[in-house]
C-alpha positions as CSV (number, residue, x, y, z in Angstrom):
1,M,30.0,-28.4,-4.9
2,I,31.0,-27.3,-8.4
3,E,28.4,-24.6,-8.8
4,H,29.6,-21.6,-6.7
5,A,26.0,-20.8,-5.5
6,R,25.8,-24.2,-3.7
7,F,29.5,-24.0,-2.7
8,Y,28.8,-20.6,-1.2
9,I,25.9,-21.9,0.9
10,D,27.2,-25.3,2.0
11,M,30.5,-23.9,3.4
12,K,28.6,-22.4,6.3
13,T,28.1,-25.8,8.1
14,M,31.7,-27.1,8.0
15,T,33.3,-29.3,10.7
16,P,36.6,-28.2,12.3
17,L,38.5,-30.5,9.9
18,E,36.7,-29.1,6.9
19,E,37.4,-25.6,8.1
20,M,41.1,-26.4,8.4
21,R,41.1,-27.9,4.9
22,H,39.2,-25.0,3.5
23,S,41.7,-22.7,5.0
24,A,44.5,-24.8,3.5
25,A,42.9,-24.2,0.0
26,H,43.2,-20.5,0.6
27,I,46.8,-20.9,1.7
28,L,47.5,-22.9,-1.5
29,A,46.0,-20.0,-3.6
30,T,48.1,-17.5,-1.7
31,A,51.3,-19.5,-2.4
32,V,50.5,-20.0,-6.1
33,L,49.9,-16.2,-6.6
34,R,53.3,-15.5,-4.9
35,L,55.1,-17.9,-7.3
36,F,52.8,-17.3,-10.4
37,P,51.3,-13.8,-10.1
38,E,49.6,-14.2,-13.5
39,A,47.5,-17.2,-12.3
40,K,43.7,-16.8,-12.6
41,L,41.8,-18.4,-9.7
42,D,38.5,-20.3,-9.8
43,I,37.4,-22.1,-6.6
44,G,39.0,-24.0,-3.8
45,P,36.7,-26.1,-1.5
46,P,37.4,-28.8,1.0
47,T,36.7,-32.4,0.1
48,D,36.1,-35.6,2.0
49,T,39.8,-36.3,2.0
50,G,41.4,-32.9,1.6
51,F,41.0,-29.8,-0.6
52,Y,41.8,-28.5,-4.1
53,Y,42.0,-25.3,-6.0
54,D,41.5,-24.7,-9.7
55,F,43.8,-22.4,-11.6
56,D,44.0,-21.0,-15.2
57,L,47.6,-20.6,-16.0
58,E,49.6,-20.8,-19.2
59,H,52.5,-22.5,-17.3
60,K,51.7,-26.2,-16.8
61,F,52.3,-27.3,-13.2
62,T,54.8,-30.0,-12.6
63,A,55.8,-32.2,-9.7
64,A,58.7,-29.9,-9.0
65,D,56.2,-27.0,-8.9
66,L,54.2,-28.8,-6.2
67,E,57.3,-29.0,-4.0
68,R,57.9,-25.2,-4.5
69,I,54.3,-24.4,-3.8
70,E,54.2,-26.6,-0.7
71,D,57.3,-24.9,0.7
72,E,55.6,-21.5,0.1
73,M,52.5,-22.7,1.8
74,R,54.6,-23.5,4.9
75,K,56.0,-20.0,4.8
76,V,52.4,-18.6,4.8
77,I,51.5,-20.9,7.7
78,K,54.5,-19.8,9.6
79,E,53.6,-16.1,9.1
80,N,50.5,-16.9,11.1
81,Q,48.2,-14.7,9.0
82,R,44.8,-13.9,10.3
83,F,41.7,-15.0,8.3
84,E,39.4,-11.9,8.2
85,R,35.8,-12.0,7.0
86,I,34.7,-8.9,5.0
87,E,31.2,-8.1,3.7
88,A,30.8,-6.1,0.5
89,T,28.2,-5.0,-2.1
90,R,28.2,-6.8,-5.4
91,D,29.5,-3.7,-7.1
92,E,32.4,-3.5,-4.7
93,A,33.2,-7.2,-5.2
94,E,33.1,-6.8,-9.0
95,A,35.3,-3.7,-8.8
96,L,37.8,-5.6,-6.6
97,F,38.1,-8.6,-8.9
98,T,38.3,-6.4,-12.0
99,K,41.2,-4.6,-10.4
100,L,42.8,-8.0,-9.4
101,N,42.3,-9.3,-13.0
102,Q,40.4,-12.4,-11.7
103,P,37.6,-13.0,-14.2
104,Y,36.5,-16.3,-12.8
105,K,35.7,-14.6,-9.5
106,I,33.4,-12.2,-11.3
107,I,31.6,-15.2,-12.9
108,R,31.3,-16.9,-9.5
109,L,29.9,-13.7,-8.1
110,A,27.0,-13.8,-10.5
111,D,26.2,-17.3,-9.2
112,I,25.5,-16.2,-5.7
113,P,21.7,-16.1,-5.1
114,D,20.0,-12.8,-4.6
115,G,19.6,-12.1,-0.9
116,E,22.8,-14.0,0.0
117,P,25.5,-11.7,1.5
118,V,28.6,-11.2,-0.5
119,T,31.6,-11.9,1.7
120,F,35.4,-12.1,1.3
121,Y,38.0,-13.8,3.4
122,R,41.4,-12.2,3.6
123,N,44.7,-13.7,4.9
124,G,47.8,-11.5,4.5
125,E,47.9,-10.2,0.9
126,F,45.3,-12.7,-0.4
127,T,41.6,-11.9,-0.7
128,D,39.1,-14.5,-1.9
129,L,35.3,-14.5,-2.6
130,C,34.1,-17.0,0.0
131,A,31.2,-17.7,2.3
132,G,33.6,-19.3,4.9
133,T,34.2,-20.6,7.4
134,H,37.9,-20.7,8.3
135,V,40.2,-21.2,11.2
136,N,41.4,-18.0,12.9
137,Y,45.1,-18.0,11.9
138,T,47.1,-19.8,9.3
139,K,49.2,-21.6,12.0
140,Q,46.1,-23.6,12.9
141,V,46.5,-25.4,9.6
142,K,48.8,-28.2,10.7
143,A,50.1,-31.1,8.6
144,I,49.7,-30.4,4.9
145,K,50.7,-32.2,1.7
146,L,50.1,-31.4,-2.0
147,L,49.2,-34.7,-3.8
148,S,48.5,-34.3,-7.5
149,I,47.6,-32.2,-10.5
150,A,44.6,-32.8,-12.7
151,G,42.6,-31.1,-15.4
152,A,39.1,-29.8,-14.5
153,Y,36.7,-27.9,-16.6
154,H,35.4,-24.6,-15.3
155,K,32.0,-25.4,-13.5
156,G,32.5,-29.0,-14.6
157,D,31.3,-28.2,-18.1
158,E,33.3,-29.7,-21.0
159,K,32.2,-26.7,-23.1
160,N,34.2,-24.4,-20.8
161,K,38.0,-24.0,-20.6
162,Q,40.0,-26.7,-18.9
163,L,41.8,-25.5,-15.8
164,Q,44.6,-27.0,-13.7
165,R,43.5,-28.5,-10.4
166,I,45.9,-29.0,-7.6
167,Y,44.8,-31.5,-5.0
168,G,46.1,-31.5,-1.4
169,T,45.2,-32.7,2.0
170,A,45.6,-31.5,5.6
171,F,45.3,-33.2,9.0
172,P,45.4,-32.0,12.6
173,S,48.7,-33.9,13.2
174,K,51.7,-35.3,11.3
175,E,50.8,-38.8,12.5
176,E,47.4,-38.6,10.9
177,L,48.8,-37.3,7.7
178,E,51.4,-40.0,7.6
179,H,48.7,-42.6,8.1
180,Y,46.7,-41.2,5.3
181,L,49.7,-41.1,3.0
182,Q,50.4,-44.7,3.7
183,Q,46.8,-45.5,2.9
184,L,47.1,-43.6,-0.4
185,E,50.2,-45.6,-1.2
186,E,48.4,-48.9,-0.5
187,A,45.5,-47.6,-2.6
188,R,47.9,-47.0,-5.5
189,K,49.2,-50.6,-5.2
190,R,45.6,-51.8,-5.3
191,D,44.4,-49.5,-8.1
192,H,42.0,-51.6,-10.2
193,R,43.1,-49.8,-13.4
194,R,46.7,-50.9,-12.9
195,L,45.9,-54.4,-11.6
196,G,43.3,-54.8,-14.3
197,K,46.0,-54.3,-16.9
198,D,48.6,-56.4,-15.2
199,L,46.2,-59.3,-14.6
200,K,44.5,-58.9,-18.1
201,L,41.1,-58.4,-16.5
202,F,39.6,-55.6,-18.7
203,H,40.5,-53.1,-21.3
204,I,39.3,-49.6,-22.2
205,D,40.0,-48.6,-25.8
206,E,39.5,-45.1,-27.2
207,A,38.4,-46.6,-30.5
208,V,35.5,-48.2,-28.7
209,G,34.7,-45.3,-26.4
210,Q,35.5,-43.8,-23.0
211,G,33.7,-45.5,-20.1
212,L,32.9,-48.6,-22.1
213,I,34.5,-51.8,-20.6
214,L,35.9,-54.6,-22.7
215,W,35.9,-57.7,-20.5
216,T,38.9,-59.8,-21.4
217,P,38.9,-63.6,-20.9
218,N,40.3,-63.4,-17.4
219,G,37.9,-60.7,-16.3
220,S,35.0,-62.5,-17.9
221,I,35.7,-65.5,-15.7
222,V,35.5,-63.3,-12.6
223,R,32.2,-61.8,-13.8
224,Q,30.7,-65.1,-14.7
225,E,31.6,-66.6,-11.3
226,L,29.9,-63.7,-9.6
227,Q,26.9,-64.1,-11.8
228,N,26.7,-67.8,-11.1
229,F,27.0,-67.1,-7.4
230,I,24.1,-64.6,-7.3
231,L,22.0,-66.8,-9.7
232,D,22.2,-69.7,-7.2
233,E,21.0,-67.4,-4.4
234,L,18.2,-66.0,-6.7
235,Q,16.9,-69.5,-7.5
236,R,16.7,-70.3,-3.8
237,Q,14.6,-67.2,-3.3
238,G,12.2,-67.9,-6.2
239,Y,13.4,-65.3,-8.7
240,Q,12.7,-65.8,-12.5
241,Q,15.3,-64.7,-15.0
242,V,14.3,-62.4,-17.9
243,F,16.2,-60.7,-20.7
244,T,15.3,-57.3,-22.2
245,P,16.7,-55.3,-25.2
246,H,19.3,-52.5,-24.9
247,I,17.1,-49.8,-26.4
248,G,13.4,-48.9,-25.8
249,K,11.0,-46.3,-27.1
250,L,11.1,-42.8,-25.7
251,G,7.4,-43.1,-24.7
252,L,8.3,-45.9,-22.3
253,Y,10.8,-43.6,-20.5
254,R,8.4,-40.6,-20.6
255,T,5.9,-42.7,-18.7
256,S,8.4,-43.9,-16.2
257,G,9.8,-40.3,-15.7
258,H,13.3,-41.1,-16.7
259,F,12.9,-38.9,-19.8
260,P,13.0,-35.9,-20.2
261,Y,13.5,-35.1,-16.5
262,Y,16.9,-36.9,-16.4
263,K,17.9,-36.4,-20.0
264,E,21.2,-34.7,-19.1
265,S,22.5,-38.0,-17.7
266,Q,21.4,-40.1,-20.7
267,F,22.7,-40.6,-24.2
268,M,21.0,-38.6,-27.0
269,P,17.8,-40.2,-28.2
270,I,17.9,-42.2,-31.4
271,I,15.3,-40.5,-33.7
272,E,13.4,-42.6,-36.2
273,R,14.7,-42.1,-39.7
274,D,11.5,-40.9,-41.3
275,A,11.0,-38.3,-38.5
276,M,14.6,-37.1,-38.8
277,D,14.4,-36.8,-42.6
278,D,11.2,-34.9,-42.4
279,M,12.6,-32.3,-39.9
280,V,15.8,-31.9,-41.9
281,H,13.8,-31.4,-45.0
282,R,11.8,-28.7,-43.2
283,G,15.0,-27.0,-42.2
284,C,14.6,-27.5,-38.4
285,S,17.5,-26.5,-36.2
286,C,19.1,-28.8,-33.6
287,A,17.3,-26.8,-30.9
288,E,14.0,-27.3,-32.6
289,L,14.6,-31.0,-33.0
290,S,15.6,-31.3,-29.3
291,N,12.5,-29.4,-28.2
292,S,10.3,-31.7,-30.4
293,V,11.8,-34.7,-28.7
294,D,11.3,-33.3,-25.2
295,E,7.7,-32.5,-25.9
296,G,7.0,-35.9,-27.4
297,D,6.2,-34.6,-30.9
298,V,8.9,-36.8,-32.4
299,D,9.2,-40.5,-31.7
300,G,12.4,-42.4,-31.2
301,Y,14.4,-44.7,-29.0
302,L,16.6,-44.4,-26.0
303,L,19.6,-46.4,-25.0
304,K,18.2,-48.1,-21.9
305,P,19.1,-46.0,-18.8
306,M,17.2,-48.4,-16.4
307,N,15.8,-51.9,-16.6
308,C,12.7,-51.3,-14.5
309,P,10.3,-50.0,-17.2
310,M,10.9,-53.2,-19.3
311,H,10.4,-55.4,-16.3
312,I,7.1,-53.6,-15.6
313,K,6.0,-54.4,-19.2
314,I,6.9,-58.1,-18.6
315,F,4.8,-58.1,-15.5
316,D,1.9,-56.3,-17.3
317,S,2.0,-58.7,-20.2
318,Q,-0.3,-61.1,-18.5
319,P,-3.0,-61.0,-15.8
320,H,-2.0,-61.7,-12.2
321,S,-3.9,-62.9,-9.1
322,Y,-2.9,-62.1,-5.6
323,R,-2.1,-65.8,-5.4
324,D,0.7,-65.2,-8.0
325,L,2.4,-62.6,-5.9
326,P,5.2,-61.9,-5.2
327,V,6.5,-62.0,-8.8
328,R,10.3,-61.6,-8.7
329,L,12.0,-60.8,-12.1
330,A,15.8,-60.8,-12.3
331,E,18.1,-59.8,-15.1
332,F,21.8,-59.0,-15.7
333,G,20.7,-56.0,-17.7
334,T,23.1,-53.6,-19.4
335,V,22.2,-49.9,-19.1
336,Y,23.8,-46.7,-20.4
337,R,24.3,-43.3,-18.7
338,W,26.1,-40.2,-20.1
339,E,28.8,-39.4,-17.6
340,Q,31.1,-36.4,-18.1
341,S,34.5,-37.6,-19.3
342,G,36.2,-36.0,-16.3
343,E,34.1,-38.2,-14.0
344,L,35.0,-41.5,-15.6
345,N,37.2,-43.8,-13.6
346,G,38.2,-47.3,-14.9
347,M,35.4,-49.7,-14.0
348,T,34.0,-47.8,-11.1
349,R,32.5,-44.9,-13.1
350,V,31.5,-45.9,-16.6
351,R,29.0,-45.1,-19.4
352,G,27.8,-48.7,-20.0
353,F,27.3,-51.1,-17.2
354,T,25.4,-54.3,-16.3
355,Q,23.2,-54.3,-13.2
356,D,22.4,-57.5,-11.3
357,D,18.9,-56.0,-11.3
358,A,15.6,-57.4,-10.0
359,H,12.1,-56.1,-9.5
360,I,9.6,-57.6,-7.1
361,F,5.9,-57.0,-7.6
362,C,4.0,-57.7,-4.4
363,T,1.1,-56.8,-2.2
364,E,1.4,-54.1,0.4
365,E,1.2,-56.8,3.1
366,Q,4.3,-58.5,1.6
367,V,6.5,-55.4,1.4
368,A,8.3,-55.9,4.7
369,S,9.1,-59.6,4.2
370,E,10.3,-58.9,0.6
371,I,12.6,-56.1,1.8
372,S,14.0,-58.4,4.4
373,G,14.7,-61.0,1.8
374,C,16.5,-58.4,-0.4
375,L,18.6,-57.3,2.6
376,E,19.5,-60.8,3.5
377,L,20.7,-61.4,0.0
378,V,22.9,-58.3,0.2
379,K,24.3,-59.5,3.5
380,T,25.0,-62.9,2.0
381,V,27.0,-61.3,-0.8
382,F,29.0,-59.2,1.5
383,S,29.7,-62.0,4.0
384,T,30.9,-64.4,1.2
385,L,33.3,-61.8,-0.2
386,G,34.6,-60.7,3.2
387,M,33.0,-57.3,3.1
388,K,31.8,-57.4,6.7
389,D,32.4,-53.7,7.6
390,Y,29.5,-51.7,6.1
391,R,26.8,-49.3,7.1
392,V,23.3,-48.6,5.9
393,R,22.1,-45.3,4.5
394,I,18.4,-44.7,4.0
395,G,17.7,-42.2,1.2
396,L,14.5,-40.2,1.9
397,R,12.7,-37.6,-0.2
398,D,13.1,-33.9,0.4
399,P,9.6,-32.5,0.8
400,D,10.7,-29.2,-0.5
401,S,12.1,-30.6,-3.8
402,S,10.1,-31.0,-7.0
403,K,12.3,-33.9,-8.0
404,Y,10.0,-36.6,-6.5
405,T,6.9,-38.0,-8.1
406,G,3.7,-39.3,-6.4
407,D,1.5,-38.9,-3.4
408,G,3.2,-38.0,-0.1
409,A,1.2,-40.5,1.9
410,L,2.6,-43.3,-0.2
411,W,6.1,-42.0,0.3
412,D,5.4,-42.1,4.0
413,K,4.4,-45.7,3.8
414,A,7.5,-46.7,1.8
415,E,9.9,-44.8,4.1
416,A,8.3,-46.4,7.2
417,A,8.8,-49.8,5.7
418,L,12.5,-49.2,5.0
419,R,13.0,-47.8,8.5
420,Q,11.3,-50.8,10.1
421,V,13.4,-53.4,8.2
422,A,16.7,-51.4,8.6
423,G,16.2,-51.5,12.3
424,T,16.4,-55.3,12.2
425,L,19.8,-55.5,10.5
426,G,22.0,-55.0,13.5
427,V,24.2,-52.5,11.8
428,P,24.3,-48.6,12.1
429,Y,22.1,-46.7,9.7
430,T,21.6,-43.0,8.9
431,E,18.8,-41.2,7.2
432,E,19.6,-38.8,4.4
433,P,16.8,-36.5,3.1
434,G,17.1,-35.7,-0.6
435,E,18.9,-38.9,-1.5
436,A,15.8,-41.0,-2.6
437,A,15.2,-42.1,-6.1
438,F,12.6,-39.9,-7.9
439,Y,10.1,-42.7,-7.5
440,G,10.8,-44.0,-4.0
441,P,13.0,-44.2,-0.9
442,K,16.0,-46.5,-0.8
443,I,18.5,-48.3,1.3
444,D,22.1,-48.1,0.2
445,F,24.9,-50.3,1.5
446,V,28.2,-48.4,2.0
447,V,31.1,-50.9,2.4
448,R,34.4,-50.1,4.0
449,D,37.2,-52.0,2.3
450,V,40.3,-53.5,3.8
451,I,42.2,-50.1,3.7
452,G,39.3,-48.1,5.1
453,R,37.8,-46.6,2.0
454,E,34.0,-46.5,1.6
455,W,32.1,-47.7,-1.5
456,Q,28.4,-47.5,-2.2
457,L,27.4,-50.9,-3.6
458,G,24.1,-52.7,-3.0
459,T,20.7,-50.9,-3.1
460,V,17.1,-51.7,-2.3
461,Q,14.2,-49.3,-3.2
462,V,10.5,-49.3,-2.4
463,D,8.3,-47.9,-5.1
464,Y,4.6,-47.1,-4.9
465,N,4.7,-44.7,-7.8
466,L,5.8,-46.5,-11.0
467,P,3.0,-49.1,-10.6
468,I,0.6,-46.0,-10.7
469,R,2.4,-44.4,-13.6
470,F,2.1,-47.7,-15.6
471,D,-1.4,-48.5,-14.2
472,L,-0.4,-51.9,-13.0
473,S,-2.9,-54.1,-11.2
474,Y,-3.6,-57.6,-9.9
475,V,-6.8,-59.3,-8.9
476,G,-7.3,-59.4,-5.2
477,P,-9.2,-61.9,-3.0
478,D,-12.3,-59.7,-3.4
479,N,-12.1,-60.3,-7.2
480,K,-11.3,-56.5,-7.8
481,P,-8.2,-54.9,-9.2
482,H,-5.5,-53.8,-6.7
483,R,-2.3,-51.9,-7.2
484,P,1.0,-53.9,-6.6
485,V,4.0,-52.4,-4.8
486,M,7.3,-52.6,-6.6
487,I,10.7,-53.2,-5.0
488,H,13.9,-52.5,-6.9
489,R,17.1,-54.3,-5.8
490,A,20.6,-54.8,-6.9
491,P,23.1,-56.5,-4.4
492,F,26.2,-55.9,-6.6
493,G,24.9,-52.6,-8.0
494,S,26.7,-53.1,-11.3
495,M,29.1,-55.8,-12.4
496,E,31.7,-53.3,-13.5
497,R,31.8,-51.2,-10.4
498,F,31.5,-54.2,-8.1
499,T,34.4,-56.0,-9.9
500,G,36.5,-52.9,-9.8
501,V,35.9,-52.6,-6.0
502,L,36.7,-56.3,-5.6
503,I,40.0,-56.0,-7.5
504,E,41.1,-53.3,-5.0
505,H,39.6,-55.0,-2.0
506,F,41.5,-58.2,-2.7
507,A,44.5,-56.4,-4.3
508,G,44.0,-58.8,-7.2
509,N,44.5,-61.8,-4.9
510,F,41.0,-63.3,-5.6
511,P,39.8,-66.2,-3.5
512,T,40.3,-69.5,-5.4
513,W,36.7,-69.8,-6.6
514,L,36.9,-66.4,-8.3
515,A,40.5,-66.5,-9.6
516,P,40.7,-66.6,-13.4
517,E,43.4,-69.3,-13.1
518,Q,43.1,-71.5,-10.0
519,V,46.2,-73.8,-10.4
520,R,49.4,-73.7,-12.3
521,L,51.4,-76.8,-12.8
522,L,55.2,-76.3,-12.6
523,P,57.4,-79.0,-14.1
524,I,61.0,-78.8,-12.9
525,T,62.3,-80.1,-16.1
526,D,60.8,-81.0,-19.5
527,D,60.8,-84.7,-18.4
528,Q,57.8,-83.9,-16.1
529,V,55.7,-82.2,-18.7
530,P,53.9,-85.4,-19.8
531,F,52.8,-86.1,-16.2
532,C,51.7,-82.5,-15.8
533,K,49.5,-82.9,-18.8
534,E,47.9,-85.9,-17.2
535,V,47.2,-83.9,-14.0
536,Q,45.9,-81.0,-16.1
537,A,43.4,-83.3,-17.8
538,K,42.1,-84.4,-14.4
539,L,41.9,-80.9,-13.2
540,K,40.0,-79.8,-16.3
541,A,37.6,-82.7,-15.9
542,A,36.9,-81.5,-12.4
543,K,36.3,-78.0,-13.9
544,V,39.3,-76.4,-12.3
545,R,41.0,-73.6,-14.3
546,C,44.6,-74.5,-14.8
547,S,47.7,-74.2,-17.0
548,I,51.2,-75.6,-17.3
549,D,54.3,-73.4,-17.2
550,D,56.5,-75.4,-19.5
551,Q,58.9,-72.6,-20.3
552,S,62.6,-73.5,-20.0
553,D,63.1,-71.5,-16.9
554,K,64.3,-72.5,-13.4
555,L,61.7,-73.4,-10.9
556,G,62.2,-70.1,-8.9
557,A,61.4,-68.1,-12.0
558,K,58.2,-70.1,-12.6
559,I,57.1,-69.7,-9.0
560,R,57.8,-65.9,-9.1
561,R,55.8,-65.6,-12.4
562,A,52.8,-67.5,-10.9
563,E,52.9,-65.3,-7.8
564,L,53.0,-62.1,-9.8
565,E,50.0,-63.3,-11.8
566,K,48.3,-64.1,-8.5
567,V,47.5,-67.7,-9.1
568,P,46.2,-69.2,-5.9
569,Y,47.9,-72.6,-6.1
570,M,51.0,-74.1,-7.7
571,F,51.5,-77.8,-8.2
572,V,55.2,-78.4,-8.4
573,V,56.2,-81.6,-10.2
574,G,59.8,-83.0,-10.1
575,K,61.2,-86.4,-10.9
576,N,60.1,-88.0,-7.6
577,E,56.5,-86.5,-7.7
578,A,56.1,-87.8,-11.3
579,A,57.3,-91.2,-10.4
580,E,54.9,-91.4,-7.4
581,G,51.9,-89.8,-9.0
582,K,52.1,-86.8,-6.7
583,V,52.4,-83.0,-6.7
584,T,54.0,-80.7,-4.2
585,V,51.4,-78.1,-3.3
586,R,52.3,-74.4,-2.9
587,S,49.5,-72.2,-1.6
588,R,49.4,-68.5,-2.2
589,V,46.2,-68.4,-0.2
590,R,47.9,-69.7,2.9
591,K,51.4,-68.5,2.0
592,S,52.9,-72.0,2.5
593,V,54.4,-75.1,1.0
594,E,52.0,-77.9,1.9
595,G,54.2,-80.8,0.8
596,A,53.7,-83.7,-1.6
597,R,50.1,-85.1,-2.0
598,S,48.6,-87.6,-4.3
599,T,47.0,-86.0,-7.4
600,A,43.5,-87.2,-6.2
601,E,44.0,-85.7,-2.7
602,A,45.3,-82.4,-4.0
603,I,42.3,-82.1,-6.4
604,D,39.8,-83.0,-3.6
605,L,41.2,-80.4,-1.3
606,L,41.1,-77.8,-4.0
607,L,37.5,-78.6,-4.9
608,T,36.4,-78.4,-1.3
609,E,37.9,-74.9,-1.0
610,I,36.3,-73.8,-4.2
611,A,32.9,-75.2,-3.2
612,S,33.0,-73.4,0.2
613,R,34.1,-70.1,-1.4
614,Q,36.8,-69.8,1.2
615,L,38.4,-66.4,1.5
616,P,42.1,-65.7,1.3
617,E,43.8,-65.1,4.6
618,A,44.6,-61.5,5.4
């Protein structure tokens, strides 16, 4: 809801909680103008978790300012100001905001579609351009809290001026607010960006580029274990692994529809050198070059935004009979999307990411069973990783939108197939028109983590349209060509996002099978180091990831270090253990000291836990 035109329309259908939070945003603006009369205001909508307001102000807000502003907000609430709705002409609105010296409001006024009424909401001395709705009086805004300050470009465009955004939240009661603040504190402790740095899991370097993840050795282990896990499942389901390049010709993505329709979310095309030299020689402008690329007059390459067109070409590289179907092609394929810098967020919002992608080419009669197989795979992933609280969202086309390609009857078939299979999952599902991919409807899995936050992860999509766009066929039992149906699916979604979510879900306390280091040997004195090296050799032979802490520290310091680095098991070795060929097992997983065990017994128990992919206890 960055564009005011959409913001203006959407606000009409708010829930009571959204109304209260929207009203809190106006109270925030009222308080800021009292304390900083020179502030220029942009917009202040409610969000899923609270509200914000954007300000243009030479003074840079501080944490101390937030406290002052929050105190002033409470004064406004106590004054019990009434929210009044006022209609005006566009000329009257422009005159008002010119008088108030609020240029952003005049810009937002121009965004309101013709035919939409121009309305203000007034509370006390404050008047704002707003479609509503609001509570009746400021005292109906109950428990409030200002949370943070961030930068935000006007209209979300990096070409515009960067404003200061103040985030806040509001709840009907102090108890609900306190619960939310505790959840925020827990989320801060689990923040994958902080834990990723502390546990040496990944790195983002400005010299490499924003939104581009460098997987460090520890993080690479987590990623590889996840890939091994899903590969085992894929082999059981009859998938074949493929590999495709990171770039492809523009024509491929023109055929698929990804370019130029979605060029704003893609990196700039890579123009062939001869074509570029020719256009430069002819004195073409950047705009002319861009238009030539859009129209297909200039050839070039595109950093791969999706894997599906290349998988289509693999399928199409040889003839297929109905007896060959379904053909299931899987790839850990890296793709690239141009995300605005303000939207990037650690591993969960990036510009380059690897999808656990697969595409199934099947007959129409096989669609339902293949979707079921995809959904079972997603359920297996979530169950193994303890993500048992999730819901299903079916993204349908919006018949009034020009975004979607293909015949409406085929869309109806695809949507009916998804509804049918979703009904067998035994979990709640909702239908959301307008959320389909441009080529077909989809099922998204929305997972609730251990502290109640929701993440969209796995997806399954049914596609009748790309096989038509690429003129795919197979030979049917009547010896005539038939069109296959294509199913897109990615249980993890992307390795980066999924790993970021897992870091927060487990708070870095990975189950033993995923942990970068599974066991740490702790000799009490240097005399036990030789025996620890013998145990380490046995562990490595059993493919257990382990190390020895042979620093000259006391045992307590070594235990504390292993706990901070979230190693699942510690094998403590003192004089008696070394003499008897034993280790004393300390389990971070079960938060216990399990006593002395023979080396063989300790390793066997560890291998059993790893093989079963046992989850850590809550």
